[in-house]
N, CA, C and O atoms as a GROMACS GRO file, in nm:
protein
  400
    1PRO      N    1   0.511   1.206  -1.413
    1PRO     CA    2   0.493   1.063  -1.350
    1PRO      C    3   0.354   1.039  -1.425
    1PRO      O    4   0.284   1.131  -1.465
    2PRO      N    5   0.320   0.894  -1.440
    2PRO     CA    6   0.200   0.831  -1.473
    2PRO      C    7   0.085   0.892  -1.398
    2PRO      O    8   0.096   0.941  -1.286
    3TRP      N    9  -0.040   0.885  -1.477
    3TRP     CA   10  -0.177   0.877  -1.409
    3TRP      C   11  -0.251   0.824  -1.494
    3TRP      O   12  -0.220   0.788  -1.607
    4ILE      N   13  -0.386   0.815  -1.424
    4ILE     CA   14  -0.498   0.711  -1.488
    4ILE      C   15  -0.620   0.770  -1.530
    4ILE      O   16  -0.695   0.797  -1.437
    5GLY      N   17  -0.653   0.792  -1.621
    5GLY     CA   18  -0.797   0.807  -1.607
    5GLY      C   19  -0.905   0.798  -1.729
    5GLY      O   20  -0.865   0.761  -1.840
    6PHE      N   21  -1.017   0.825  -1.711
    6PHE     CA   22  -1.137   0.789  -1.787
    6PHE      C   23  -1.188   0.910  -1.815
    6PHE      O   24  -1.209   0.993  -1.726
    7PHE      N   25  -1.214   0.934  -1.956
    7PHE     CA   26  -1.275   1.080  -1.997
    7PHE      C   27  -1.377   1.049  -2.082
    7PHE      O   28  -1.377   0.931  -2.116
    8ASN      N   29  -1.467   1.118  -2.130
    8ASN     CA   30  -1.564   1.144  -2.207
    8ASN      C   31  -1.548   1.072  -2.358
    8ASN      O   32  -1.452   1.123  -2.416
    9HIS      N   33  -1.598   0.995  -2.419
    9HIS     CA   34  -1.572   0.975  -2.569
    9HIS      C   35  -1.557   1.094  -2.628
    9HIS      O   36  -1.578   1.204  -2.578
   10LYS      N   37  -1.506   1.060  -2.776
   10LYS     CA   38  -1.509   1.220  -2.856
   10LYS      C   39  -1.623   1.265  -2.912
   10LYS      O   40  -1.630   1.374  -2.969
   11ASN      N   41  -1.723   1.178  -2.896
   11ASN     CA   42  -1.866   1.223  -2.956
   11ASN      C   43  -1.935   1.254  -2.801
   11ASN      O   44  -2.056   1.242  -2.786
   12GLY      N   45  -1.858   1.289  -2.701
   12GLY     CA   46  -1.903   1.363  -2.564
   12GLY      C   47  -1.994   1.271  -2.485
   12GLY      O   48  -2.048   1.319  -2.386
   13LEU      N   49  -2.019   1.130  -2.522
   13LEU     CA   50  -2.065   1.056  -2.434
   13LEU      C   51  -1.972   1.015  -2.328
   13LEU      O   52  -1.854   0.992  -2.353
   14PRO      N   53  -2.026   1.004  -2.199
   14PRO     CA   54  -1.954   0.963  -2.078
   14PRO      C   55  -1.933   0.813  -2.088
   14PRO      O   56  -2.005   0.746  -2.162
   15CYS      N   57  -1.819   0.750  -2.001
   15CYS     CA   58  -1.775   0.644  -2.017
   15CYS      C   59  -1.871   0.553  -1.913
   15CYS      O   60  -1.898   0.573  -1.795
   16VAL      N   61  -1.912   0.441  -2.005
   16VAL     CA   62  -2.009   0.323  -1.927
   16VAL      C   63  -1.927   0.200  -1.909
   16VAL      O   64  -1.856   0.152  -1.998
   17ASN      N   65  -1.946   0.141  -1.758
   17ASN     CA   66  -1.914   0.046  -1.733
   17ASN      C   67  -1.729   0.017  -1.730
   17ASN      O   68  -1.669  -0.085  -1.765
   18CYS      N   69  -1.684   0.120  -1.685
   18CYS     CA   70  -1.532   0.124  -1.699
   18CYS      C   71  -1.486   0.118  -1.535
   18CYS      O   72  -1.543   0.168  -1.438
   19ILE      N   73  -1.358   0.037  -1.542
   19ILE     CA   74  -1.313  -0.012  -1.384
   19ILE      C   75  -1.160   0.052  -1.408
   19ILE      O   76  -1.098   0.053  -1.515
   20ILE      N   77  -1.115   0.105  -1.278
   20ILE     CA   78  -1.016   0.128  -1.251
   20ILE      C   79  -0.974   0.091  -1.113
   20ILE      O   80  -1.012   0.140  -1.007
   21ARG      N   81  -0.881  -0.012  -1.134
   21ARG     CA   82  -0.901  -0.118  -1.021
   21ARG      C   83  -0.719  -0.169  -0.987
   21ARG      O   84  -0.644  -0.177  -1.084
   22ASN      N   85  -0.686  -0.188  -0.900
   22ASN     CA   86  -0.547  -0.263  -0.871
   22ASN      C   87  -0.432  -0.155  -0.911
   22ASN      O   88  -0.318  -0.203  -0.917
   23ASN      N   89  -0.441  -0.057  -0.930
   23ASN     CA   90  -0.321   0.043  -1.008
   23ASN      C   91  -0.237   0.105  -0.872
   23ASN      O   92  -0.262   0.080  -0.753
   24ILE      N   93  -0.159   0.169  -0.913
   24ILE     CA   94  -0.093   0.271  -0.846
   24ILE      C   95  -0.027   0.365  -0.923
   24ILE      O   96   0.061   0.355  -1.008
   25ALA      N   97  -0.093   0.467  -0.874
   25ALA     CA   98  -0.041   0.613  -0.954
   25ALA      C   99  -0.045   0.723  -0.871
   25ALA      O  100  -0.103   0.722  -0.762
   26PRO      N  101   0.022   0.832  -0.924
   26PRO     CA  102   0.009   0.978  -0.834
   26PRO      C  103  -0.126   1.040  -0.861
   26PRO      O  104  -0.143   1.155  -0.819
   27SER      N  105  -0.223   0.982  -0.925
   27SER     CA  106  -0.335   1.068  -0.975
   27SER      C  107  -0.435   0.976  -1.043
   27SER      O  108  -0.397   0.870  -1.092
   28TYR      N  109  -0.530   1.005  -1.047
   28TYR     CA  110  -0.645   0.934  -1.124
   28TYR      C  111  -0.737   1.049  -1.141
   28TYR      O  112  -0.750   1.140  -1.059
   29SER      N  113  -0.796   1.038  -1.248
   29SER     CA  114  -0.907   1.133  -1.337
   29SER      C  115  -1.016   1.037  -1.336
   29SER      O  116  -1.010   0.944  -1.417
   30ILE      N  117  -1.141   1.047  -1.236
   30ILE     CA  118  -1.233   0.940  -1.269
   30ILE      C  119  -1.382   0.990  -1.287
   30ILE      O  120  -1.450   1.019  -1.188
   31GLY      N  121  -1.428   0.997  -1.403
   31GLY     CA  122  -1.561   1.059  -1.417
   31GLY      C  123  -1.665   0.988  -1.416
   31GLY      O  124  -1.657   0.872  -1.376
   32ALA      N  125  -1.766   1.031  -1.451
   32ALA     CA  126  -1.906   0.965  -1.435
   32ALA      C  127  -1.926   0.800  -1.517
   32ALA      O  128  -1.855   0.788  -1.616
   33GLY      N  129  -2.002   0.695  -1.487
   33GLY     CA  130  -1.982   0.585  -1.543
   33GLY      C  131  -1.826   0.481  -1.488
   33GLY      O  132  -1.813   0.361  -1.512
   34THR      N  133  -1.750   0.547  -1.431
   34THR     CA  134  -1.633   0.469  -1.366
   34THR      C  135  -1.667   0.444  -1.246
   34THR      O  136  -1.730   0.508  -1.162
   35THR      N  137  -1.590   0.288  -1.247
   35THR     CA  138  -1.573   0.232  -1.075
   35THR      C  139  -1.454   0.235  -1.047
   35THR      O  140  -1.380   0.170  -1.121
   36ALA      N  141  -1.396   0.305  -0.941
   36ALA     CA  142  -1.228   0.288  -0.883
   36ALA      C  143  -1.250   0.234  -0.776
   36ALA      O  144  -1.345   0.269  -0.705
   37ASP      N  145  -1.156   0.125  -0.738
   37ASP     CA  146  -1.158   0.063  -0.608
   37ASP      C  147  -1.010   0.001  -0.613
   37ASP      O  148  -0.938  -0.004  -0.713
   38HIS      N  149  -0.985  -0.038  -0.503
   38HIS     CA  150  -0.829  -0.102  -0.470
   38HIS      C  151  -0.732  -0.051  -0.532
   38HIS      O  152  -0.654  -0.128  -0.588
   39ASN      N  153  -0.712   0.085  -0.540
   39ASN     CA  154  -0.605   0.180  -0.642
   39ASN      C  155  -0.525   0.254  -0.493
   39ASN      O  156  -0.574   0.275  -0.382
   40TYR      N  157  -0.399   0.276  -0.541
   40TYR     CA  158  -0.317   0.333  -0.410
   40TYR      C  159  -0.273   0.476  -0.499
   40TYR      O  160  -0.245   0.481  -0.619
   41VAL      N  161  -0.277   0.580  -0.406
   41VAL     CA  162  -0.217   0.707  -0.492
   41VAL      C  163  -0.080   0.729  -0.438
   41VAL      O  164  -0.066   0.703  -0.319
   42ILE      N  165  -0.007   0.760  -0.486
   42ILE     CA  166   0.141   0.781  -0.434
   42ILE      C  167   0.134   0.924  -0.388
   42ILE      O  168   0.085   1.014  -0.457
   43PRO      N  169   0.192   0.942  -0.251
   43PRO     CA  170   0.158   1.083  -0.244
   43PRO      C  171   0.255   1.206  -0.302
   43PRO      O  172   0.228   1.322  -0.332
   44ASN      N  173   0.409   1.113  -0.303
   44ASN     CA  174   0.491   1.191  -0.341
   44ASN      C  175   0.628   1.109  -0.384
   44ASN      O  176   0.642   0.992  -0.349
   45TYR      N  177   0.725   1.177  -0.460
   45TYR     CA  178   0.844   1.094  -0.502
   45TYR      C  179   0.881   1.037  -0.408
   45TYR      O  180   0.898   0.917  -0.431
   46ALA      N  181   0.908   1.075  -0.278
   46ALA     CA  182   0.998   1.011  -0.155
   46ALA      C  183   0.900   0.875  -0.126
   46ALA      O  184   0.963   0.774  -0.097
   47SER      N  185   0.769   0.865  -0.132
   47SER     CA  186   0.749   0.728  -0.126
   47SER      C  187   0.747   0.581  -0.234
   47SER      O  188   0.710   0.465  -0.220
   48TYR      N  189   0.821   0.675  -0.363
   48TYR     CA  190   0.817   0.574  -0.460
   48TYR      C  191   0.920   0.462  -0.402
   48TYR      O  192   0.888   0.343  -0.401
   49ALA      N  193   1.060   0.510  -0.348
   49ALA     CA  194   1.160   0.418  -0.265
   49ALA      C  195   1.118   0.316  -0.202
   49ALA      O  196   1.169   0.204  -0.212
   50GLY      N  197   1.020   0.345  -0.130
   50GLY     CA  198   0.976   0.224  -0.042
   50GLY      C  199   0.867   0.163  -0.071
   50GLY      O  200   0.802   0.104   0.015
   51LEU      N  201   0.831   0.168  -0.206
   51LEU     CA  202   0.685   0.081  -0.267
   51LEU      C  203   0.772   0.007  -0.338
   51LEU      O  204   0.757  -0.113  -0.315
   52PHE      N  205   0.886   0.038  -0.442
   52PHE     CA  206   0.941  -0.043  -0.553
   52PHE      C  207   1.038  -0.075  -0.532
   52PHE      O  208   1.092  -0.011  -0.441
   53VAL      N  209   1.103  -0.162  -0.583
   53VAL     CA  210   1.267  -0.269  -0.573
   53VAL      C  211   1.360  -0.121  -0.609
   53VAL      O  212   1.442  -0.076  -0.529
   54ASP      N  213   1.334  -0.069  -0.720
   54ASP     CA  214   1.440   0.009  -0.767
   54ASP      C  215   1.367   0.121  -0.875
   54ASP      O  216   1.402   0.120  -0.994
   55TYR      N  217   1.280   0.203  -0.832
   55TYR     CA  218   1.222   0.293  -0.949
   55TYR      C  219   1.298   0.375  -1.020
   55TYR      O  220   1.268   0.424  -1.128
   56GLN      N  221   1.412   0.392  -0.951
   56GLN     CA  222   1.489   0.488  -1.043
   56GLN      C  223   1.570   0.416  -1.179
   56GLN      O  224   1.636   0.473  -1.265
   57ASN      N  225   1.536   0.255  -1.162
   57ASN     CA  226   1.634   0.188  -1.259
   57ASN      C  227   1.505   0.120  -1.343
   57ASN      O  228   1.533   0.033  -1.425
   58PHE      N  229   1.363   0.158  -1.324
   58PHE     CA  230   1.260   0.127  -1.359
   58PHE      C  231   1.245  -0.027  -1.319
   58PHE      O  232   1.207  -0.110  -1.402
   59ASN      N  233   1.270  -0.054  -1.216
   59ASN     CA  234   1.261  -0.234  -1.148
   59ASN      C  235   1.133  -0.159  -1.050
   59ASN      O  236   1.146  -0.081  -0.956
   60LEU      N  237   1.012  -0.214  -1.109
   60LEU     CA  238   0.893  -0.146  -1.031
   60LEU      C  239   0.798  -0.264  -0.964
   60LEU      O  240   0.678  -0.253  -0.940
   61ARG      N  241   0.890  -0.391  -0.940
   61ARG     CA  242   0.822  -0.498  -0.860
   61ARG      C  243   0.801  -0.420  -0.708
   61ARG      O  244   0.879  -0.339  -0.659
   62LEU      N  245   0.699  -0.458  -0.660
   62LEU     CA  246   0.681  -0.430  -0.506
   62LEU      C  247   0.801  -0.474  -0.453
   62LEU      O  248   0.851  -0.571  -0.510
   63ARG      N  249   0.868  -0.421  -0.346
   63ARG     CA  250   0.953  -0.438  -0.220
   63ARG      C  251   0.869  -0.538  -0.150
   63ARG      O  252   0.748  -0.525  -0.133
   64PRO      N  253   0.954  -0.656  -0.104
   64PRO     CA  254   0.906  -0.739  -0.036
   64PRO      C  255   0.844  -0.675   0.114
   64PRO      O  256   0.904  -0.592   0.184
   65GLY      N  257   0.730  -0.726   0.139
   65GLY     CA  258   0.685  -0.683   0.258
   65GLY      C  259   0.616  -0.537   0.256
   65GLY      O  260   0.592  -0.474   0.360
   66SER      N  261   0.588  -0.489   0.121
   66SER     CA  262   0.500  -0.381   0.097
   66SER      C  263   0.359  -0.427   0.130
   66SER      O  264   0.306  -0.538   0.119
   67ALA      N  265   0.300  -0.276   0.186
   67ALA     CA  266   0.123  -0.275   0.234
   67ALA      C  267   0.075  -0.322   0.113
   67ALA      O  268  -0.033  -0.380   0.120
   68LEU      N  269   0.145  -0.309  -0.038
   68LEU     CA  270   0.068  -0.294  -0.132
   68LEU      C  271   0.058  -0.454  -0.174
   68LEU      O  272  -0.013  -0.472  -0.273
   69ILE      N  273   0.106  -0.553  -0.126
   69ILE     CA  274   0.123  -0.672  -0.183
   69ILE      C  275  -0.012  -0.749  -0.124
   69ILE      O  276  -0.061  -0.714  -0.016
   70ASN      N  277  -0.058  -0.838  -0.191
   70ASN     CA  278  -0.219  -0.880  -0.148
   70ASN      C  279  -0.318  -0.814  -0.129
   70ASN      O  280  -0.413  -0.866  -0.072
   71ALA      N  281  -0.325  -0.653  -0.178
   71ALA     CA  282  -0.396  -0.532  -0.139
   71ALA      C  283  -0.499  -0.538  -0.252
   71ALA      O  284  -0.606  -0.485  -0.222
   72GLY      N  285  -0.493  -0.583  -0.356
   72GLY     CA  286  -0.612  -0.582  -0.461
   72GLY      C  287  -0.741  -0.677  -0.458
   72GLY      O  288  -0.775  -0.752  -0.366
   73SER      N  289  -0.805  -0.655  -0.579
   73SER     CA  290  -0.922  -0.735  -0.573
   73SER      C  291  -0.906  -0.853  -0.698
   73SER      O  292  -0.867  -0.820  -0.810
   74ALA      N  293  -0.935  -0.974  -0.668
   74ALA     CA  294  -0.937  -1.061  -0.765
   74ALA      C  295  -1.049  -0.999  -0.894
   74ALA      O  296  -1.028  -1.000  -1.015
   75ASP      N  297  -1.133  -0.964  -0.845
   75ASP     CA  298  -1.248  -0.920  -0.968
   75ASP      C  299  -1.215  -0.877  -1.077
   75ASP      O  300  -1.183  -0.758  -1.077
   76LYS      N  301  -1.210  -0.934  -1.179
   76LYS     CA  302  -1.186  -0.904  -1.324
   76LYS      C  303  -1.005  -0.882  -1.344
   76LYS      O  304  -0.944  -0.846  -1.444
   77ALA      N  305  -0.962  -0.914  -1.228
   77ALA     CA  306  -0.810  -0.906  -1.244
   77ALA      C  307  -0.756  -0.996  -1.350
   77ALA      O  308  -0.820  -1.096  -1.382
   78PRO      N  309  -0.642  -0.969  -1.408
   78PRO     CA  310  -0.590  -1.041  -1.501
   78PRO      C  311  -0.533  -1.208  -1.422
   78PRO      O  312  -0.512  -1.214  -1.301
   79LEU      N  313  -0.519  -1.297  -1.492
   79LEU     CA  314  -0.495  -1.441  -1.431
   79LEU      C  315  -0.359  -1.430  -1.402
   79LEU      O  316  -0.317  -1.490  -1.304
   80PHE      N  317  -0.268  -1.352  -1.482
   80PHE     CA  318  -0.111  -1.341  -1.489
   80PHE      C  319  -0.095  -1.207  -1.500
   80PHE      O  320  -0.160  -1.119  -1.558
   81ASP      N  321   0.050  -1.208  -1.403
   81ASP     CA  322   0.106  -1.046  -1.401
   81ASP      C  323   0.157  -1.030  -1.568
   81ASP      O  324   0.128  -1.102  -1.663
   82ILE      N  325   0.234  -0.917  -1.563
   82ILE     CA  326   0.314  -0.882  -1.691
   82ILE      C  327   0.443  -0.974  -1.733
   82ILE      O  328   0.475  -0.984  -1.851
   83THR      N  329   0.512  -1.037  -1.634
   83THR     CA  330   0.558  -1.142  -1.688
   83THR      C  331   0.502  -1.283  -1.696
   83THR      O  332   0.578  -1.362  -1.753
   84GLY      N  333   0.403  -1.325  -1.659
   84GLY     CA  334   0.362  -1.452  -1.675
   84GLY      C  335   0.311  -1.522  -1.536
   84GLY      O  336   0.252  -1.630  -1.524
   85VAL      N  337   0.349  -1.434  -1.440
   85VAL     CA  338   0.311  -1.510  -1.327
   85VAL      C  339   0.182  -1.517  -1.260
   85VAL      O  340   0.132  -1.411  -1.223
   86SER      N  341   0.123  -1.621  -1.240
   86SER     CA  342  -0.012  -1.670  -1.175
   86SER      C  343  -0.082  -1.546  -1.083
   86SER      O  344  -0.009  -1.472  -1.017
   87ARG      N  345  -0.187  -1.533  -1.085
   87ARG     CA  346  -0.221  -1.424  -0.978
   87ARG      C  347  -0.347  -1.511  -0.905
   87ARG      O  348  -0.413  -1.590  -0.972
   88PRO      N  349  -0.374  -1.488  -0.758
   88PRO     CA  350  -0.274  -1.419  -0.691
   88PRO      C  351  -0.153  -1.549  -0.668
   88PRO      O  352  -0.153  -1.664  -0.711
   89THR      N  353  -0.081  -1.496  -0.606
   89THR     CA  354   0.025  -1.606  -0.536
   89THR      C  355   0.040  -1.607  -0.378
   89THR      O  356   0.112  -1.690  -0.321
   90GLY      N  357  -0.033  -1.506  -0.307
   90GLY     CA  358  -0.029  -1.491  -0.191
   90GLY      C  359  -0.220  -1.533  -0.133
   90GLY      O  360  -0.294  -1.628  -0.156
   91THR      N  361  -0.232  -1.420  -0.063
   91THR     CA  362  -0.392  -1.442   0.009
   91THR      C  363  -0.460  -1.345  -0.096
   91THR      O  364  -0.581  -1.361  -0.113
   92GLY      N  365  -0.402  -1.257  -0.160
   92GLY     CA  366  -0.445  -1.141  -0.289
   92GLY      C  367  -0.366  -1.118  -0.403
   92GLY      O  368  -0.246  -1.140  -0.423
   93VAL      N  369  -0.457  -1.067  -0.476
   93VAL     CA  370  -0.395  -1.011  -0.578
   93VAL      C  371  -0.287  -0.863  -0.575
   93VAL      O  372  -0.340  -0.755  -0.548
   94ASP      N  373  -0.170  -0.867  -0.598
   94ASP     CA  374  -0.082  -0.726  -0.552
   94ASP      C  375  -0.130  -0.642  -0.667
   94ASP      O  376  -0.175  -0.677  -0.776
   95LEU      N  377  -0.104  -0.484  -0.602
   95LEU     CA  378  -0.144  -0.390  -0.671
   95LEU      C  379  -0.046  -0.363  -0.773
   95LEU      O  380   0.069  -0.376  -0.731
   96GLY      N  381  -0.056  -0.324  -0.908
   96GLY     CA  382   0.033  -0.287  -0.980
   96GLY      C  383   0.040  -0.416  -1.106
   96GLY      O  384  -0.042  -0.504  -1.132
   97ALA      N  385   0.173  -0.383  -1.166
   97ALA     CA  386   0.160  -0.484  -1.299
   97ALA      C  387   0.250  -0.632  -1.246
   97ALA      O  388   0.265  -0.735  -1.311
   98TYR      N  389   0.296  -0.604  -1.114
   98TYR     CA  390   0.374  -0.744  -1.098
   98TYR      C  391   0.324  -0.803  -0.966
   98TYR      O  392   0.284  -0.720  -0.884
   99GLU      N  393   0.321  -0.933  -0.931
   99GLU     CA  394   0.267  -1.009  -0.858
   99GLU      C  395   0.394  -1.078  -0.808
   99GLU      O  396   0.483  -1.126  -0.878
  100ASN      N  397   0.387  -1.075  -0.652
  100ASN     CA  398   0.510  -1.120  -0.580
  100ASN      C  399   0.485  -1.254  -0.523
  100ASN      O  400   0.573  -1.312  -0.458
   0.00000   0.00000   0.00000
């Protein structure tokens, strides 16, 4: 499964002003100098089916009615999702790459 992390630079210096926001992943590795908010931790594989339209066939759009829709922060979020849809389309930014 994927995970998200920020680590020290190859010269050993810590991250500075890094942000992990509006993501969906099973785990995060967050070090000093990193802000993390509006992220969701997928607790187990069984929960994938309840979040995504069809994760087994790599359709990672959020299922209609998902609690992750409108759960993100617009602060520093991309203005468009991975397919070019404007963000937000509802009352807030959706978590993940796709905006419903």
